[in-house]
N, C-alpha and C positions, 0 to 999 in steps of 0.2 A: 728591173729591178730597184736599183737601190733608189731610183727616182720616186718611183713610188712611194716608198717606204720613208724616206725625206719628206715628203711631202704632207704624210701624214703626221709627223712629228710635229710640222711645222703649223699645225692648224693654231689661227690665232683666237676664233670663238668657240666655246666650249656649250652645245645646246642644252645639257643635262641638268634637271634642277637639281636646285642646291641646299638640303637641310634647314640649313643653317639664315638661308633666306625665308624658308617655309615658319619656318620660330619665330625670325624678327614680326614678321606680318601679322602673323598670329595674335605675340605680345603687343604689338601695338592697338592690333584691333579688342582685346582686352580689356587694355588700360583703356581706350574710346568708350567699351560697352559702362566699364566701371565708372568713367566720369558720367558718361549720360543718364547711368542708372543715380548716381550721387543729386544729380540736378530733377532729375525727373521720377524718382521712386518709382521705376519702372517694375523691378523686381518685386514690389509687393503687388504690383497688378498684374502680374504673370503667375503671381503666389495663388494670389484670387482666383483668377481664371481657372486655373487648373486645379484648386480644390471643390471647385463645383463639379467636375467631374471625379474627380479622390474620393469625397465625404461619402456618394453610397457605396464605392466601392470598401472604403474603411464601414462601413454601415454591417454590408454582407457580413463580411470577416470578422466582424467583432460580435456578431447576434448569436453565434451557439453559446461563446464564452458570457456573454451579458444573460442570454434565457437561463442557464445552469448557475450563475451568481445570484439571477432573482427568486430562483426557485430554492435554493438552501435559505437563503438569506428569508424566505416566508415561511419553511417547513421550521426552521430555526425559531423564528417567532412565534409560530402557531405553537411550537412545545412550550417555548416560555408563557403564552400567554392561559395556556393549558393550565400548568404548573399553579402560575398564582389564580387564576379562578378556584383550583382546589383546595388550594391554602385559605383562598378568601373564605369559602364553602365550609371549610371546618372550623374556621375561626367565627362565619355564623352562628354553624349549631352549639359550638362551645356557649357564645353569647346568649342563646334561646334558651338553653340548659338553665344558664344563670338566672336570666329572667324569672325560667318556668320557676326555679328554688326560692329568689326573694321576693315573687307574688304571690306562694306559697305561704313564705314566713309572714306576709305582710298582710294575708288572709287571716293566717291563724291569730296573730297579736290584735289583728281588730276584731275578732274576735271575742277575743279573751280581754280585751277593753270591754267591749260591752256588756258582758257576764257581770266584770267587775260593777261596771255602771248597774247595773240591772242588781246583783246582790245588796249594792247600797242602798238602796232605793226600798228592799224588803224589810220588814221588820223582824220577818219568822225565819226558822232555820233552814239553812238553802247549804245542798251540795252540789257539787259538780260531778257529774257522770257521762258515761258515756254508750252510745249507742251501738249493740257488737251483735245484733241478729233481728234486720227487716226481715219480714218475710211477710206469707200469705199464707191466711190457711182454709179454703173452701171462696174463696175470695175475699175474708177479712185480712183486713191490716193486722201482724204479729210485729209488737215492737219490744225486744228483751236488750233493759242497760245492765252495766256492769255493776252494780251496786243493790245490795239485799238485807237483810233482814239484819248482819255482824254490823253495815253497816247506818241500824238504826231508821231504814225506810221503812215508811208505813202505809197501805192500802189507804186511797184517797187521797194522796199527796199530789198537788198538782205540777205539770213536768211544762218546761217552757224552754225556748233557746234566745238566741238576741236578736230573733225576727219574731217571735211573739210564740203564742201558746200553742204547747205537741198534746196534751193529753194529758190523763190522769191514772196514777196508779192503779192495779187493780189485782196485784197478785205478787206476794212479796215469797223468794225462798233464802235461803240462806245467805246465796252470793248473787244472786239475779233478782231484779223484778221484771212484772211483766208492762208494758202500759199501753191503755185504751185512748188510742187517737182522737181526736176531736171531727174527724168525719165519718166514723165509726154513730150506727144508727140509734146508739144506745148513750148517745152523749148528750147533754145538755148545758149551760151555763147562761147566768143572769148576765147581762149584757148591756151597755150605758153607748150610747151613738157619740159620735168624734164632736158634732156641737151640745153635745150633754141634754138635748130636749127626749129624746127617746129611750124610755128603759123598757126593755124584753127580754125574754129568753130566745136563744140560738141553739139549734139541734143540730147535729149530724144527720147525714140522708145516705150512708151507706157508700155514695160516690166521690169527688173531690171536694164538691161544694158542698157548705153549709147552708142552714134558713132557716126564715122568721116564716113558719107556717101562716100566721094572722095579723097582719098588722094592721091598723088601724086604715085606712082610705085620709081621713084628715090629717094624718102626720107626714110633716115633710120631711120626705128624704129623697136621694138622687143615689144616678152609678156616682160611686166613687169617695160618696161617703164612707166610713167605716167604724167598726164596734170597737169596743176595748171592755174587759172585766169590769163590773159594778161594785163586786166585792159583797154584794148584797147575800150572794148563799155561803160566804162565811170560807169558800172553799180555796175560792180562787184570788188572790190580791186586787187590789181594785188598779186599774191601771195596766193589765197586759192586753197588747195588741192580741186581737181575731181572726178578723177578716175584713174587706172592703166589699163594698154593694155591687154587683157586677150584672143583677138585671132585676129590675121590678113588675111581679105578672099580676094583671089585675086578674080579682075572682070572678063570678061569674053575678052575685048578688051587688059588685062593685061597692062594697061595705071595707071592703078587707083586700090588702095584698099581699102576694108570697114574695117572699124577698128570699133570693138566690146570694149566696157570699158567699165570695172564694178566703181562703186562709192567707193567711201571712207569710204563715212558715208551713216545713211541710218535714217527717221526720226524717225525710232522709238529706235534707239541703246539709246539715253539719251534725256531724259526729257528734258533737258535745251538746249535751244537754244538761239543767241545773234542777232537782227536785227540791220542790219549796214544803218544807213539812207543814202537818196539816194544824190548823190552829185548834188551840186546848182552850 
């Protein structure tokens, strides 16, 4: 018994692994790896190799977050864009309104300037009036202006605007006057061509056109020529535009032509007209 115990105490070699030895071995191995990595960049190659497999995983993991971010970004930009579009549209509408006001003012100023220029060319007494009641009765145009007997308007006075002849005053009341338009079938005026070669009478037809009923075929005239008042009738001052030749219709005997003329001006073109006093 005593001998067995002594034998166990006198064992010269211990076969159990020492943790200190393992630590020492691992330390030496680590230092070797670091040295090798420092020289040959082994760690970068490993990282690159691992990243090939790691990238898809990261992509899958980050996809929901990225999609959510993109959706939020899209709707945020969409809202900003819609707000900017509304702002710009409102600005455009305001600019269009300003442009319309400007165009209206420019048009009115141009009309007034033309009227003043015409007034300077006419030696007779001239008054500016406004059409207050353009209408039709039994298909006949009725034009009423806001000047009458109190303004010394007389029946027979010529009526024009800045584009040309409108008609003639035929009835006067205290505050208003009635005008016979040049398109009336009871209207006639002495006229001369713009080239000064043709003197004739132009009459209304009851429709939008005027006419020269029988112009000698030897008179040289073409579509696009125009006529002005000749002043020979002593009712309308010389030089007022009447209308443009729009059609030439030969007669059956070929000795005369019927000439259709489109008036330069319409009573409804502008509200402002001028009343030219009767020559005395």
